[in-house]
C-alpha positions as CSV (number, residue, x, y, z in Angstrom):
1,X,0.0,0.0,0.0
2,X,1.5,3.4,-1.0
3,X,2.2,5.6,2.1
4,X,0.2,8.4,0.6
5,X,-2.9,6.2,0.1
6,X,-5.5,6.5,2.8
7,X,-9.0,4.8,3.2
8,X,-12.2,6.6,2.2
9,X,-13.1,9.6,4.3
10,X,-16.0,12.1,4.5
11,X,-15.2,15.4,2.6
12,X,-15.6,17.9,5.4
13,X,-16.8,21.5,4.8
14,X,-14.1,23.9,3.7
15,X,-16.2,27.0,4.0
16,X,-19.1,28.1,6.3
17,X,-22.6,26.9,5.3
18,X,-25.8,28.9,5.8
19,X,-28.9,27.4,7.4
20,X,-30.5,26.1,4.2
21,X,-27.2,24.7,2.8
22,X,-26.6,23.1,6.2
23,X,-30.0,21.5,6.1
24,X,-29.5,20.2,2.6
25,X,-26.1,18.9,3.5
26,X,-27.3,17.3,6.7
27,X,-30.2,15.5,5.1
28,X,-27.7,13.8,2.7
29,X,-24.8,13.3,5.2
30,X,-24.8,14.8,8.7
31,X,-21.0,14.7,8.8
32,X,-20.7,17.0,5.8
33,X,-21.7,20.0,8.0
34,X,-18.5,19.5,10.1
35,X,-15.9,22.1,9.2
36,X,-12.5,20.7,8.1
37,X,-10.8,22.9,10.7
38,X,-12.5,20.7,13.4
39,X,-9.7,18.2,12.6
40,X,-7.1,20.9,13.3
41,X,-8.4,22.8,16.3
42,X,-9.6,22.0,19.8
43,X,-12.9,23.9,19.5
44,X,-15.0,25.5,16.7
45,X,-18.0,27.7,17.2
46,X,-20.7,29.2,15.0
47,X,-24.4,30.0,14.6
48,X,-26.8,28.1,12.3
49,X,-30.3,28.9,13.7
50,X,-28.8,28.4,17.2
51,X,-25.4,29.0,18.7
52,X,-23.2,25.9,18.6
53,X,-19.8,24.7,19.7
54,X,-17.9,21.6,18.4
55,X,-15.5,20.2,21.0
56,X,-12.3,18.3,20.1
57,X,-10.5,19.1,23.3
58,X,-10.4,16.0,25.7
59,X,-10.6,18.2,28.9
60,X,-13.7,20.0,27.6
61,X,-15.3,16.8,26.5
62,X,-14.6,15.3,29.9
63,X,-16.4,18.2,31.5
64,X,-19.5,17.7,29.3
65,X,-19.7,13.9,29.6
66,X,-18.5,13.5,33.2
67,X,-18.0,16.5,35.4
68,X,-21.1,18.5,34.4
69,X,-23.3,15.7,33.1
70,X,-26.5,17.2,34.4
71,X,-25.8,20.5,32.7
72,X,-25.5,18.9,29.3
73,X,-28.4,16.6,28.6
74,X,-28.9,15.1,25.1
75,X,-30.0,17.8,22.7
76,X,-33.7,18.2,21.6
77,X,-32.7,17.2,18.1
78,X,-31.5,13.8,19.2
79,X,-34.5,13.3,21.4
80,X,-36.9,14.3,18.7
81,X,-35.4,11.9,16.2
82,X,-35.4,8.9,18.5
83,X,-38.0,9.3,21.2
84,X,-40.9,8.2,18.9
85,X,-39.2,4.8,18.5
86,X,-37.5,4.1,21.8
87,X,-39.4,6.3,24.3
88,X,-37.8,7.2,27.6
89,X,-35.3,4.3,27.4
90,X,-31.8,4.4,28.7
91,X,-30.6,6.1,25.5
92,X,-33.0,9.0,25.9
93,X,-33.9,9.3,29.6
94,X,-32.2,12.0,31.8
95,X,-31.6,12.5,35.5
96,X,-33.2,10.2,38.0
97,X,-35.2,8.4,35.4
98,X,-32.0,7.4,33.6
99,X,-30.1,6.6,36.8
100,X,-32.6,4.0,38.1
101,X,-32.9,2.3,34.7
102,X,-29.1,2.2,34.4
103,X,-28.8,0.6,37.8
104,X,-31.5,-2.0,37.0
105,X,-30.0,-2.9,33.6
106,X,-26.2,-2.9,34.5
107,X,-26.1,-6.5,35.7
108,X,-27.6,-7.7,32.4
109,X,-24.3,-6.7,30.7
110,X,-22.0,-8.1,33.4
111,X,-18.9,-10.0,32.1
112,X,-20.4,-13.3,33.2
113,X,-23.6,-12.7,31.3
114,X,-21.9,-11.4,28.2
115,X,-19.5,-14.4,28.2
116,X,-22.4,-16.8,28.6
117,X,-23.9,-15.4,25.3
118,X,-20.8,-16.0,23.3
119,X,-21.9,-19.4,21.9
120,X,-24.6,-17.6,20.0
121,X,-22.0,-15.3,18.5
122,X,-19.8,-18.2,17.5
123,X,-22.7,-20.0,15.9
124,X,-23.6,-16.9,13.9
125,X,-20.0,-16.5,12.8
126,X,-20.0,-20.1,11.5
127,X,-23.3,-19.5,9.6
128,X,-21.9,-16.3,8.1
129,X,-18.7,-18.1,7.0
130,X,-20.8,-20.8,5.3
131,X,-22.8,-18.2,3.4
132,X,-19.6,-16.5,2.3
133,X,-18.0,-19.8,1.3
134,X,-21.1,-20.6,-0.8
135,X,-20.6,-17.4,-2.7
136,X,-17.1,-18.7,-3.5
137,X,-15.2,-16.0,-5.5
138,X,-18.3,-14.0,-6.5
139,X,-18.4,-10.4,-5.2
140,X,-20.8,-9.9,-2.3
141,X,-21.8,-7.1,0.0
142,X,-20.1,-7.8,3.3
143,X,-22.1,-5.0,5.0
144,X,-25.4,-6.8,4.2
145,X,-23.9,-10.0,5.4
146,X,-22.7,-8.5,8.7
147,X,-26.2,-6.9,9.2
148,X,-27.7,-10.4,8.8
149,X,-25.2,-12.0,11.1
150,X,-25.4,-9.5,13.9
151,X,-29.2,-9.3,13.7
152,X,-29.4,-13.0,14.1
153,X,-27.3,-12.7,17.2
154,X,-29.3,-9.8,18.6
155,X,-32.6,-11.6,17.9
156,X,-31.3,-14.8,19.6
157,X,-29.9,-13.1,22.7
158,X,-32.8,-10.7,23.3
159,X,-35.8,-12.7,22.4
160,X,-34.8,-16.4,22.1
161,X,-37.7,-18.8,21.9
162,X,-40.4,-16.1,21.5
163,X,-43.2,-17.6,19.4
164,X,-44.6,-14.1,18.7
165,X,-41.3,-12.7,17.6
166,X,-40.4,-12.5,13.9
167,X,-36.8,-11.2,13.4
168,X,-37.6,-10.4,9.8
169,X,-40.6,-8.3,10.7
170,X,-38.7,-6.3,13.3
171,X,-35.7,-5.8,10.9
172,X,-38.0,-4.5,8.1
173,X,-39.8,-2.2,10.6
174,X,-36.5,-0.8,11.9
175,X,-35.2,-0.1,8.5
176,X,-38.4,1.5,7.4
177,X,-38.5,3.8,10.4
178,X,-34.9,4.9,10.0
179,X,-35.4,5.6,6.3
180,X,-38.5,7.7,6.9
181,X,-37.8,9.4,10.2
182,X,-34.0,9.5,10.5
183,X,-33.3,12.6,8.4
184,X,-32.8,15.9,10.0
185,X,-35.7,18.3,9.6
186,X,-35.5,22.1,9.1
187,X,-37.9,22.2,12.2
188,X,-35.1,20.5,14.2
189,X,-32.5,23.0,13.2
190,X,-34.8,25.9,14.0
191,X,-35.6,24.3,17.4
192,X,-39.3,24.2,16.9
193,X,-41.2,22.3,19.7
194,X,-41.9,18.6,19.3
195,X,-45.7,19.1,18.9
196,X,-45.0,20.7,15.5
197,X,-45.3,17.7,13.2
198,X,-42.3,16.6,11.2
199,X,-43.8,15.2,8.0
200,X,-41.2,12.4,7.6
201,X,-41.8,11.2,11.1
202,X,-45.6,11.2,10.6
203,X,-45.0,8.9,7.6
204,X,-43.0,6.6,9.8
205,X,-46.0,6.0,12.1
206,X,-47.0,2.6,10.6
207,X,-43.5,1.1,11.0
208,X,-43.3,2.5,14.5
209,X,-46.6,0.9,15.6
210,X,-45.5,-2.4,14.1
211,X,-42.2,-2.3,16.0
212,X,-43.8,-1.5,19.3
213,X,-46.6,-4.1,18.9
214,X,-44.1,-6.9,18.2
215,X,-42.0,-5.9,21.3
216,X,-45.0,-5.6,23.6
217,X,-46.3,-9.0,22.5
218,X,-42.8,-10.5,23.2
219,X,-42.6,-8.9,26.7
220,X,-46.1,-10.1,27.7
221,X,-45.5,-13.5,26.3
222,X,-42.3,-13.9,28.2
223,X,-44.0,-12.7,31.5
224,X,-46.5,-15.5,31.1
225,X,-44.1,-18.2,29.9
226,X,-41.1,-17.5,32.2
227,X,-37.4,-17.8,31.5
228,X,-35.8,-20.6,29.5
229,X,-32.9,-22.8,30.6
230,X,-30.3,-20.2,29.5
231,X,-31.6,-16.7,30.3
232,X,-31.5,-14.2,27.4
233,X,-31.5,-10.4,27.7
234,X,-35.2,-10.1,28.0
235,X,-35.2,-12.6,30.9
236,X,-32.5,-10.7,32.6
237,X,-34.3,-7.4,32.1
238,X,-37.5,-8.9,33.5
239,X,-35.6,-10.0,36.6
240,X,-33.7,-6.7,36.9
241,X,-34.5,-4.2,39.6
242,X,-32.9,-1.0,40.9
243,X,-30.7,-2.2,43.8
244,X,-31.5,1.1,45.6
245,X,-35.3,1.2,45.4
246,X,-36.3,-2.3,44.3
247,X,-38.1,-0.8,41.3
248,X,-38.4,-3.0,38.2
249,X,-39.4,-2.0,34.6
250,X,-42.9,-1.7,33.4
251,X,-44.0,-3.4,30.1
252,X,-43.6,0.0,28.3
253,X,-40.1,0.5,29.8
254,X,-39.1,-3.0,28.9
255,X,-40.4,-2.6,25.4
256,X,-38.5,0.7,24.9
257,X,-35.2,-0.7,26.2
258,X,-35.7,-3.9,24.3
259,X,-36.1,-1.9,21.0
260,X,-33.0,0.2,22.0
261,X,-30.9,-2.9,22.4
262,X,-32.2,-4.5,19.2
263,X,-31.7,-1.4,17.1
264,X,-28.3,-0.4,18.6
265,X,-27.2,-3.9,19.2
266,X,-27.1,-5.1,15.7
267,X,-26.5,-2.2,13.4
268,X,-23.6,-0.6,15.2
269,X,-21.7,-3.9,15.4
270,X,-22.5,-4.7,11.7
271,X,-21.2,-1.3,10.7
272,X,-18.0,-1.8,12.7
273,X,-17.4,-5.2,11.1
274,X,-18.2,-4.0,7.6
275,X,-15.7,-1.1,7.9
276,X,-13.2,-3.5,9.4
277,X,-13.4,-5.9,6.4
278,X,-13.2,-3.0,4.0
279,X,-10.0,-1.8,5.8
280,X,-8.5,-5.4,5.8
281,X,-9.2,-5.6,2.0
282,X,-7.7,-2.1,1.6
283,X,-4.5,-3.2,3.4
284,X,-3.6,-6.8,2.6
285,X,-0.5,-6.6,4.9
286,X,-2.8,-5.9,7.9
287,X,-5.1,-8.7,6.8
288,X,-2.3,-11.2,6.5
289,X,-1.0,-10.3,10.0
290,X,-4.5,-10.7,11.5
291,X,-5.1,-14.0,9.6
292,X,-1.8,-15.4,11.0
293,X,-2.9,-14.5,14.5
294,X,-6.4,-16.0,14.0
295,X,-5.1,-19.2,12.5
296,X,-2.6,-19.6,15.3
297,X,-5.2,-19.0,18.0
298,X,-8.1,-21.0,16.6
299,X,-6.3,-24.0,15.0
300,X,-9.2,-24.4,12.5
301,X,-12.0,-23.8,15.1
302,X,-14.6,-21.1,15.3
303,X,-13.6,-18.3,17.7
304,X,-15.1,-18.3,21.2
305,X,-15.0,-15.9,24.1
306,X,-12.1,-17.9,25.6
307,X,-10.0,-17.0,22.5
308,X,-10.2,-13.2,22.9
309,X,-7.0,-12.8,24.9
310,X,-5.1,-14.5,22.1
311,X,-6.5,-12.2,19.4
312,X,-5.1,-8.8,20.3
313,X,-4.3,-7.7,16.7
314,X,-7.9,-8.6,15.6
315,X,-9.1,-6.4,18.5
316,X,-6.8,-3.6,17.3
317,X,-8.4,-3.7,13.8
318,X,-11.8,-3.4,15.4
319,X,-10.6,-0.4,17.5
320,X,-9.1,1.3,14.5
321,X,-12.3,0.7,12.4
322,X,-14.2,2.4,15.3
323,X,-11.7,5.3,15.2
324,X,-12.0,5.9,11.5
325,X,-15.7,5.2,11.1
326,X,-17.4,5.5,14.5
327,X,-21.1,4.4,14.1
328,X,-22.3,7.2,16.3
329,X,-20.1,9.8,14.7
330,X,-21.6,13.0,16.1
331,X,-23.4,13.6,19.4
332,X,-25.0,16.8,20.7
333,X,-26.0,18.3,24.0
334,X,-27.9,21.4,25.1
335,X,-26.3,23.6,27.7
336,X,-28.6,24.2,30.7
337,X,-26.5,27.0,32.2
338,X,-23.6,29.3,31.2
339,X,-20.2,27.7,31.2
340,X,-16.7,27.9,29.6
341,X,-15.4,25.1,27.5
342,X,-11.9,25.0,26.0
343,X,-11.8,28.8,26.7
344,X,-15.0,29.4,24.8
345,X,-18.0,31.1,26.4
346,X,-21.1,28.8,26.4
347,X,-24.5,30.4,27.0
348,X,-27.7,28.7,28.3
349,X,-29.4,27.0,25.3
350,X,-26.3,26.7,23.2
351,X,-25.9,23.4,21.3
352,X,-22.6,21.6,22.3
353,X,-21.5,19.0,19.8
354,X,-18.9,16.3,20.1
355,X,-18.1,15.5,16.4
356,X,-16.6,12.1,17.2
357,X,-15.6,11.6,13.5
358,X,-13.5,14.8,13.7
359,X,-12.2,14.0,17.2
360,X,-10.9,10.7,16.0
361,X,-9.1,12.4,13.1
362,X,-7.9,15.4,14.9
363,X,-4.2,16.2,14.1
364,X,-3.6,17.5,17.6
365,X,-4.5,14.1,19.1
366,X,-3.5,11.5,16.5
367,X,-0.4,10.8,14.5
368,X,-1.3,10.6,10.7
369,X,-4.9,10.6,11.7
370,X,-6.4,9.6,8.3
371,X,-4.2,6.5,8.0
372,X,-5.2,2.9,8.8
373,X,-2.8,1.8,11.5
374,X,-4.2,-0.8,13.9
375,X,-0.8,-0.9,15.8
376,X,-1.6,2.5,17.3
377,X,-3.9,0.7,19.7
378,X,-1.0,-1.3,21.1
379,X,-1.1,1.5,23.6
380,X,-4.2,2.9,25.3
381,X,-5.3,6.1,23.6
382,X,-5.7,9.4,25.5
383,X,-8.9,9.4,27.6
384,X,-11.7,11.4,25.9
385,X,-9.8,11.5,22.6
386,X,-11.3,8.1,21.6
387,X,-15.1,7.8,22.1
388,X,-16.6,5.0,20.0
389,X,-19.0,4.2,22.8
390,X,-19.1,7.6,24.5
391,X,-17.7,7.9,28.0
392,X,-18.6,8.9,31.5
393,X,-21.6,7.5,33.3
394,X,-23.5,7.3,30.0
395,X,-20.9,5.1,28.2
396,X,-22.6,2.5,26.1
397,X,-23.9,-0.2,28.4
398,X,-23.4,-2.9,25.6
399,X,-19.8,-2.0,24.7
400,X,-18.3,-5.3,25.9
401,X,-21.0,-7.3,24.2
402,X,-20.3,-5.5,20.9
403,X,-16.5,-5.9,21.1
404,X,-16.8,-9.6,21.9
405,X,-19.1,-10.1,19.0
406,X,-17.0,-8.2,16.6
407,X,-13.7,-10.0,17.4
408,X,-15.3,-13.4,17.3
409,X,-16.8,-12.8,13.8
410,X,-13.7,-11.0,12.4
411,X,-11.3,-13.7,13.6
412,X,-13.4,-16.6,12.4
413,X,-13.8,-15.2,8.9
414,X,-10.2,-14.0,8.4
415,X,-8.8,-17.4,9.5
416,X,-10.6,-19.1,6.6
417,X,-11.0,-16.4,3.8
418,X,-8.9,-13.8,2.1
419,X,-10.9,-10.6,1.3
420,X,-10.1,-8.4,-1.7
421,X,-11.7,-5.1,-2.9
422,X,-13.9,-4.9,-6.0
423,X,-12.7,-2.3,-8.5
424,X,-15.2,0.6,-8.8
425,X,-17.1,-0.4,-5.7
426,X,-15.5,1.8,-3.0
427,X,-18.0,2.5,-0.1
428,X,-19.0,6.1,0.6
429,X,-19.2,6.9,4.4
430,X,-22.6,8.6,4.9
431,X,-24.2,9.4,8.3
432,X,-27.9,9.8,8.7
433,X,-28.4,8.2,12.2
434,X,-25.3,6.1,12.0
435,X,-22.2,6.2,9.8
436,X,-23.0,3.7,7.0
437,X,-21.1,2.6,3.9
438,X,-23.4,3.8,1.2
439,X,-23.5,1.5,-1.7
440,X,-22.3,-1.4,0.5
441,X,-18.9,-3.0,1.1
442,X,-18.4,-5.1,-2.0
443,X,-15.6,-7.6,-1.6
444,X,-14.5,-10.9,-3.1
445,X,-13.1,-13.7,-1.0
446,X,-11.3,-17.0,-1.5
447,X,-10.3,-19.8,0.7
448,X,-6.8,-19.7,2.4
């Protein structure tokens, strides 16, 4: 690979955009509104309908995500996009309502429980490998394959054995909702209240109703039937309670958190894996090194949770994919009181953004930031400079689950197949709700 060659990246804005141009750009790719100077500076501020500040300074980010958490709740734009689908679940809730849900759900994602779910991940990796082997040397969309594999895992570990649950129906409903409701509205940028209808989200109503009906039926069915021999995530949530108050989740709260885990649990990991395979095909030297590690550790087997300590380089590839293409590539908060961040005055009501995509490519924090170098993760990165799962009290509760799943699948497939790019089929990184490879990740593979 030539030293000057770097993987695909989002073309960031080189000059200021007005409100209408920002809206048009954001509806096509949210990341295109990030100014290029955000990859060169610790903070960038401006006004587009409302005052905003983009933070790339780790100390300022620490203040927002940890030290002054209550002063920086999720922005109204974020809540307006997601609340119709996942209600006041862990991802949306604030304050005391968030805290008790987090306490109740935390044991669900303990190391013991996550490790116990690894056989489902290994089985899905085997099934995915069989599909890829069946395609032989024909080009296939590895992104679509990873969506299928991770959704199978999520469906199995969240709702195993539910007679009323159809994974295909839920998957179609989720995709339809995101397609119709996920795009930013001019009303969001202007800060109009939620009771003013957003046309695209009105059109998403049927998909939304279907998603919630399926999840409600699954929760009620499990309450009646009881847990299986190996508890899945729904069983664990049903058993969960706040250790401080003894409060447990209502059917509506269970439904909203279940939908959060289903939506977030499969797509973000599928995206991470799709970008990881793209990067391995982009740099065959990295792929060869990872394959040698996987073959040595697995000895022809499918990867399991017990193999993870022997797959450090595969984990570095996942970390580097999350750096270059973070699924949640931009998060925003709304300041509740005046403050100072990175030397910049913040007023009450200002939007404070953490453009994780720009943070992960900031030249002040990373050496050769646009290059694909998994070895950089041989050492732990600076705190609050690397945020694939957020940080602070609201760090993603399923991070360990996602990382275990990603390494198991990556190692299993690389040990048996060599992946190569398809000429003229380079993916385009586009963010609507998540950073997706538009056009898919088209690769060929052959047995090794």
